[in-house]
N, C-alpha and C positions, 0 to 999 in steps of 0.2 A: 503493500501500500504507500504509497504518494503524501508527502508531506503536502503537496501539493490539494492533495483531494478535498482538505481539511480546509479551506479558501475560501470564505465567503466578504463582500465588498460592504465596508462598513460607514459611514460619514462620522468625518472627527466629530460634527457638532451634536452627536447622539454618545458621546464618551464623556461619563458625569465626573465632574470636576469637583462633586462635591455631596457629602450626605445631606437627604431631606429632614427636616425639622423633628418630625416623626417617622419614626424608623418602620413603624408596622404601614406605613401609605404608598411605603412603595408598590409598587405596580407588577401582577404576579400572570405569568403565561401558565396554564399547566398541559401539558399534552401526556398524551395516554401516548405510551408506549408500546400497547398492541395498532390499536388504529388508527394512530396517528393524527385523531382530533385533538383539535387546540383550542381552549378558554380562553378566557382575559377575565381580569379583576383586581382587589389589592393582599397584599399581603395578609392582611388581617383575615383577609378569608379561607386561608389553610387549613382554619380551624375547618371549617365544614367538609374538607377532604381528607378531615385522620378522623380514624375509627377509632373508637374503645378496645381497647387491649392491643392497637398501636404501639410501639415506642421510636422516641426521635433518638437519635444518636447525636448529642454535639459534642463538638474541640472545644473544650473548658481552656489552652493555649492563651496567654497574652503578652503580647506585643512588647517588646521593649525598647525603647527609643536608642536604633541601632545603627544611627545615624551618626560620626561623630568627623569633625574638620580641624586638622591639626596642621604641623608645620615641621619636616623634615627639621633635626635640628645643623643649624647652621644655613641654611636654606629661608627663602621668603617665599618660596611658592605655597602652596593651597595645596595636601594632600587628604583626600576621606577615603572615608575608612566607614563597611556596614557589614556590619558583625554578622555573622552566617549560625555559626556552630560553635557551644563550648565544646573545646575539643577533655579538655581537667585541669580544674585549679583557674589558674591565669592563664592558659593557653588557649587559644581560639581561632579558626577559621573566618577572614575575613576580607572582602573582596575591597579591592583598592581601585581609586582613581585619583592625580594618568599611572598608571602599574608601572611601564616601563623605566622609574625613577624610583620605584621602591625595587629596593633589592635587599638579598639575606645581607644581616646584619647592620640596616637600617635603623636610624631608633628613629624617633615620630610622636611629638611632642604635642599633648592635646589642654585645654587649660590652661595655661601660663606653670604648667607644668603638674597637674594635682593627678594627671595619668600621662605614662610613658608605657611606648609599647615598642617592641623591639621584634622586628625582622628576623623571621627563625630559617622560612625554607620558602620556598615556592612549588605551589602542589599542580595536579595536569588541567590544564584549561584556566591558570591565569589565578587563584585564589592563595592568598598568603597567611602560612602561618604566624600567629606572632604571640608575643609574653607582654603579660600590660605589669605599669609592674606602679604603687598606688599606696598611700594612706589611707586607713577608713577601708568603708565600704563599698564593695566593686558599683553593685547597685544603685546605690545613692549616689555615687559620681556619675558614674551612667543620666539618672535623671539630671542630673545639673548640667552637666555637657551634654548630653546627646539629642537627634531630635526623633521625630518620629520618621522611616521608612518607607514615604508613601511612592507608593509605582511611579513611572518618570510621566505617564502618558498623564497622570494628575499638576497643570500645573498649577491648577490655584493652594494656597497654604491656609491647612486645619486650623484652627482657631480654636476649636474644640478638642486634644489630644484624647478622649475618652471614644467621637465618635469616629475613631480606630478601634474599641474594641470590642466584642460581644458584653451583652449584659453580667455574661456568667464567664468572661473571662476570672482565672484565678493563676496559672499557673506559667508563670512569667521564661520565656528563651524563643520568643517568636520576628524572625524578620522582615512579617508578612501576617498581617489579620487571614485569619478564616473563613472570606464577605461572604459567605452565605447567612450564614450568623448574625449577619451586624443588625438585622431585616426583624432581629423580636428583641419586645419590651419585655420585662418581667411579666406585667401586665400580661400581657399573652403566653406568655409560659405559665402562666396561674391558670386561665382559658382553656390550654389546653388539656391541662390535670386534670381539672376536671370533670372533663368530660368521658374519663379513664385511660389516657396516651400516658407511656411510661418515659420521663425522660433518664438518660443513657450519659454520664459526661465520661471521655476518655481523651485524651492529648496526645496533641501532634506538633510539633515546634515546626512550626512550619519556615523552612527554608528558600532561598531563591531557587533551586532546581525545578522547582514543580514552576515558574513562572519564564522558566530558562527558556529563548527561541529555541524551535526545535531547528538546526541549522545540516540535517541530511535532507535525502530525497525520500531513501528509503524508511519511512519513521520507524522498522526495525534496526536499526543501526545505531538510533538515538540513546544515549545512556545516562539517565534519571540521577543524581545528589543524591545521598540518602539524608531520613528525615529519624529521629528519634519521637517514640513513641510511647505510649504506655497505657495499657490496661487494666483497673480495677480487677479486686473479684468480684465487688461489687456490682459493675457495669456487665459486666461478664454472664451473672446473674440475671438482670435483667431484661439484656438480650437473647437467651438459650431458652427464658419463659418466655417468652414472646414468640420464637419460633417456636417452640413444641402448645402455645397453645391455640395456635395461629395466625396472629396479629401478623400487622407486617414490620421488619425494622426497616425502617428512613434514617438515611443519614442525611444531616445536616452537613450539606459541603461535598466538595471531593477530597481533603484532607483525611476527617471521618469514614468516608469510602474507604482509603488505600489505607489505613491503618484497620481495619476489620478485611478486606479484603487480605493483606499483609498474614494475618494471625486466621483465618477461616479453615475448621476442617473441612474438609468433603461435604459434609455433610451442613455444611455451614454454624456449626456449635463452635463457640466462642472460649477459649483457657483464657483466662489473666494474664502478664505478657507485659514484658516491656525489651526495646532495641530497634533495632534502626533499619527504614524501608526502604527500596529503591525498585519498586514493584511499579513499574509501565505499564498500563492499561488502556488498550486503542482495540478497535470491534473484532470478531472472533473471541475476545478473552466472556469466559463463561463463570458469571457469579454465582461468590458464593455464599455472602452476604447479607447481603443486602437486595432488599426487593425493591426500592423505591429511594429519588434523591432531591434533594432541594436546592437549587445551585442559584449561583450568576452566572449571565451572559462573560461569555470564555476569550480570550485575544484569537482572531483569525491564524490556523497553524497551530495552534497552541495545546502540549500534551493536556491540556484540561477540558478541551473541546474535542480529542480522542479519546477521551472515557468515556463523556456524558454520551455520545460516538457510541460508544461499544455496550451500552447502556439500551439508546434507543431506538440503535439503527440511526449510520449513516445522511440516509436521505430524509429522515424525518428528523433528526438533528438539523439540520441543512435548511429547511424548507421553515423547519418552527426560528429559525433566526431570519428570514428573509420578512418573517411575517413582523416577528418584530422591530426589526428595522420598518419597513411599512408603516406600523403605529406605531413609528418613536419612543421606543422602550429605552432606557438609560440604562448605557452600557459599560460594562467593567466592578469594578471595587465597590463605588458607591450607585450603581446601578439597580436597577429591577433586579428579578428573580424569577425563577423556573423552577417548575414543582413538575418533576420527570414520574409522574403512577402507573 
């Protein structure tokens, strides 16, 4: 299968530059993956599509202010770091701009010396492994010096950092938000639970590998970067009970999907587990763990578009995207939502 098979034409003005004031007022396109039928509504209408006994699986990761700006020792040029992954203790994998100027042995200073990074190595793909030195608590320094790592297609400044967090975010470690969850309010989640739908919280710390463009013509040659996940015993019990009792396991976002599909046994059973996943889901994949998916609209030729195409079929997805464009839906991280049922 070719990367170009997942291209669609998107007018730039449909890329959402800011979140709506009311999360649940986003629009919702509902796609029946069996028939291809499309319905339109508001995100708060999701309640009407959920049944008692269903389970929503939500990613409770929390985005860290992972973008840092500093200077090389003795140089005036600005160096940008994007923290991708905590390797161990003070060692991180980071993306660097401009990369050519930052070689192993280089020292970068942030915040007048509050934070100092030593570059240890260059990894395949151009990321760096660095070691940070600092006094005090690293997370507090990061909160003070760092900025939210908004995607490059968002040009507007985000006034409220919490709008790039889900209302149930808990465990810090992501370089990007699990954006399908941004549409939920606490009130909407309460309404969903009162209907008899159970909530299972899992964690996957989102790295940039999920969003990196596919640079090969043949999608099977693309390599995903690994991301850390945790699934607790409590979450596994809820998910397994749902399946056993005939309810649907509905993933909120591609991150929840990838986590569950990584650890599911052939019969869909989930065991408590933690580890790293680099699973790449594209058409031809047989889903074991999830029955339906709440997601946003994804970039053309992206691995995320390939994942939803695996679930609903490429033709049905591309048709739904054409309908979304025709109806002026808002796209990407701060955009509208889709329910693939």
